[in-house]
C-alpha positions in Angstrom: 13.6 -16.6 -13.4 13.8 -14.7 -9.6 11.6 -11.9 -9.2 12.5 -8.8 -7.3 10.0 -6.5 -5.3 9.8 -3.3 -4.0 6.8 -3.7 -1.1 6.0 -0.4 0.9 5.1 0.0 4.4 5.7 -3.6 4.7 7.5 -3.2 8.5 3.4 -4.2 9.8 -0.1 -5.1 8.7 -0.8 -6.1 5.2 2.6 -5.0 3.9 4.5 -7.6 6.1 2.0 -10.2 5.2 2.6 -9.2 1.7 6.1 -9.9 1.6 6.4 -13.1 3.7 4.2 -14.2 0.9 6.2 -13.1 -1.5 9.4 -14.8 -0.1 7.5 -18.0 0.0 7.2 -17.8 -3.2 11.1 -17.1 -4.2 10.5 -13.5 -4.7 13.3 -11.3 -3.5 11.6 -8.5 -1.3 13.0 -4.5 -0.6 10.6 -3.3 1.9 10.0 0.3 2.9 9.2 1.4 6.5 9.0 4.4 8.6 8.7 4.7 12.4 6.4 7.3 14.0 4.6 8.1 16.7 0.7 8.7 16.0 -1.2 11.4 18.3 -3.0 9.5 21.6 -6.2 8.1 20.2 -7.7 6.3 23.5 -9.9 4.6 21.1 -7.5 3.0 18.7 -5.7 0.0 20.3 -2.3 0.0 21.7 -1.5 -2.6 19.1 -1.7 0.5 16.5 1.1 3.2 18.3 3.3 -0.5 18.6 3.1 -1.3 15.2 3.8 2.4 13.8 7.0 2.8 16.2 8.5 -0.5 16.0 11.2 -1.6 12.9 10.8 -4.8 10.8 11.7 -7.9 11.9 14.1 -10.0 10.5 13.2 -12.3 7.5 15.3 -14.1 5.3 14.9 -12.7 1.4 13.7 -9.3 2.7 15.8 -6.0 2.8 14.4 -3.2 4.6 14.8 0.6 4.2 13.2 3.4 6.0 12.0 6.3 3.9 9.3 9.0 4.1 7.2 8.2 0.8 6.2 12.3 1.2 9.9 13.2 0.1 9.3 13.5 -4.2 12.5 12.3 -4.8 12.0 9.0 -2.1 10.9 6.5 -6.0 14.2 6.8 -7.2 16.1 6.5 -4.2 13.9 3.6 -3.5 14.4 2.3 -7.2 18.1 2.9 -6.9 18.8 1.6 -3.0 16.6 -1.9 -4.8 18.4 -2.3 -7.8 21.6 -2.3 -6.0 20.3 -5.6 -3.8 18.5 -7.1 -6.3 19.0 -5.7 -9.8 15.9 -5.3 -11.7 12.6 -4.6 -10.0 9.9 -6.6 -11.2 6.9 -6.4 -9.0 5.8 -2.9 -7.5 3.3 -3.4 -4.5 1.7 0.2 -3.3 0.7 -0.8 0.2 1.6 2.4 2.6 -0.8 4.7 3.2 -0.5 7.9 5.5 -3.8 7.7 6.6 -5.4 10.4 8.5 -9.4 11.0 9.2 -10.4 13.9 8.3 -14.5 15.0 7.8 -16.4 18.1 6.3 -18.0 17.9 9.4 -17.1 19.4 12.8 -15.0 17.4 15.1 -16.3 14.7 16.5 -16.3 10.2 16.8 -17.5 8.4 13.6 -20.0 5.4 13.7 -17.4 3.4 15.2 -15.8 5.6 18.4 -12.9 7.0 17.0 -12.0 10.4 16.4 -12.5 12.3 13.4 -10.4 16.5 12.5 -12.0 18.3 10.4 -10.5 18.7 6.6 -7.6 21.1 6.5 -4.6 21.5 3.8 -2.4 20.1 6.1 -5.1 17.0 6.5 -5.2 16.9 2.0 -1.4 17.2 2.1 -0.9 14.2 4.7 -3.3 11.9 2.9 -2.2 12.7 -1.1 1.8 13.3 -0.9 1.9 9.1 -0.2 -1.6 7.7 -1.7 -1.8 9.7 -4.4 1.6 11.3 -5.4 3.9 8.6 -4.1 1.9 5.9 -5.6 1.8 7.8 -9.1 6.1 8.5 -8.6 6.6 5.0 -8.0 5.1 3.7 -11.1 6.7 6.3 -12.8 10.1 5.5 -11.3 8.7 1.5 -12.0 7.5 1.9 -15.6 10.7 4.0 -16.9 13.3 1.3 -15.9 10.8 -1.8 -17.0 10.8 0.1 -20.7 14.5 1.2 -20.9 15.6 -2.2 -20.1 13.3 -3.9 -22.3 11.5 -5.7 -19.6 8.9 -8.0 -21.1 7.2 -9.5 -17.3 6.0 -7.2 -14.2 3.4 -6.7 -12.0 1.7 -3.5 -10.1 -0.7 -4.1 -7.0 -1.9 -1.2 -5.2 -4.3 -1.3 -2.2 -7.5 0.8 -1.9 -10.4 0.7 0.8 -12.3 3.9 -0.6 -12.5 5.5 -4.4 -14.6 7.6 -6.5 -17.9 6.6 -4.9 -17.0 8.7 -1.9 -15.6 7.8 1.9 -17.5 9.3 4.6 -15.6 10.2 7.7 -12.3 9.9 5.6 -13.0 12.2 3.0 -9.2 13.2 2.0 -8.7 9.2 2.6 -11.1 8.0 -0.3 -9.7 10.7 -2.5 -6.4 10.2 -2.5 -7.2 6.6 -2.9 -9.6 7.3 -6.3 -6.1 8.7 -7.2 -4.6 5.9 -6.7 -6.8 3.5 -8.7 -6.8 5.4 -11.4 -3.3 6.1 -11.8 -2.8 2.0 -11.7 -5.3 1.3 -14.2 -3.8 4.2 -16.5 -0.3 1.9 -16.1 -2.2 -1.2 -16.6 -3.4 -0.1 -19.7 -0.1 1.6 -21.1 2.6 -0.7 -19.8 0.2 -4.0 -21.0 2.3 -4.2 -24.4 5.4 -4.3 -21.8 4.3 -7.5 -20.5 2.7 -5.0 -17.4 -0.4 -6.2 -15.8 -1.5 -3.4 -12.6 -4.4 -3.8 -10.0 -6.2 -2.4 -7.6 -7.1 -4.9 -5.0 -9.8 -3.7 -1.7 -9.1 -6.1 1.2 -11.9 -6.7 3.7 -11.4 -4.5 7.1 -8.5 -5.9 8.3 -7.0 -6.0 11.9 -3.3 -4.6 11.3 -3.7 -3.1 14.5 -6.4 -0.6 14.4 -9.2 -3.0 15.0 -11.0 -2.1 18.2 -14.1 -4.1 20.0 -16.7 -2.0 18.3 -15.4 -3.1 14.7 -15.4 -6.4 15.7 -18.9 -6.3 16.8 -20.0 -4.7 13.1 -17.7 -6.6 10.8 -16.3 -9.8 9.5 -12.3 -9.3 10.2 -9.8 -10.6 8.1 -6.7 -11.3 8.9 -3.3 -9.4 7.5 -2.3 -13.2 5.8 -5.4 -13.7 3.9 -5.0 -10.4 2.0 -1.1 -11.2 1.5 -2.1 -14.2 -0.1 -4.1 -12.6 -2.6 -1.5 -9.8 -3.4 0.8 -12.8 -3.8 -1.0 -14.5 -6.4 -1.7 -11.1 -8.3 1.9 -11.1 -8.4 2.3 -14.4 -9.8 2.7 -15.8 -13.4 -0.8 -17.1 -12.9 -2.7 -13.8 -13.1 -1.1 -13.0 -16.1 -4.5 -12.1 -18.1 -5.7 -10.1 -14.7 -5.4 -6.6 -15.2 -6.7 -3.3 -14.8 -9.3 -4.7 -12.6 -10.5 -3.5 -8.8 -10.5 -6.9 -6.7 -12.7 -7.0 -3.7 -12.2 -9.5 -1.0 -14.9 -10.1 0.9 
């Protein structure tokens, strides 16, 4: 059986690595992306800005679609478009993140020399719209279509690097990822009778363009390909008995 996957935020970093790893397993991939120009920040490498402003590369087996996941109608549009290309989608990888580094403290650099801003309604909305709301709506769209067609096999993987324990220096990010984790685990419970597994991956510090020299001095930095391999495994038949887990990579 040929599987089809939606991978969000797939034009660079971990998302691109996931798309390539899934294609290598014979999966057809519908990758989403959104080009934008972040605010200048001298604490971040040039690659961070280049990656986010770039269109995705051409890859056999991957179809690309540009859309802002903060749109409430994005999930329906994505599944309609993906199904028009590949048919039923049975893998969903929630990788995209609308990252903003906010804090309860006055604006200052964090311990790694990166700029922070104080929490505002705008930073809250910026983060929750994609990491929490879009994840919930994407899972909901996946579930509705899967159940309606009588699906018996499916995979959901969501990515986090924060959660219920809190994320100092990135408070809205951590809170939104906590919601993402809860939605994903709930899907694992509710969709288990329909052959769907749902897991959350917590990768190590990963070089997706944002890693500066201070980060490299303090952490053993992983490559995006290493993370992509683990996600591809969680989407495979071999991972059929792994569900409702928070999988930590070292």
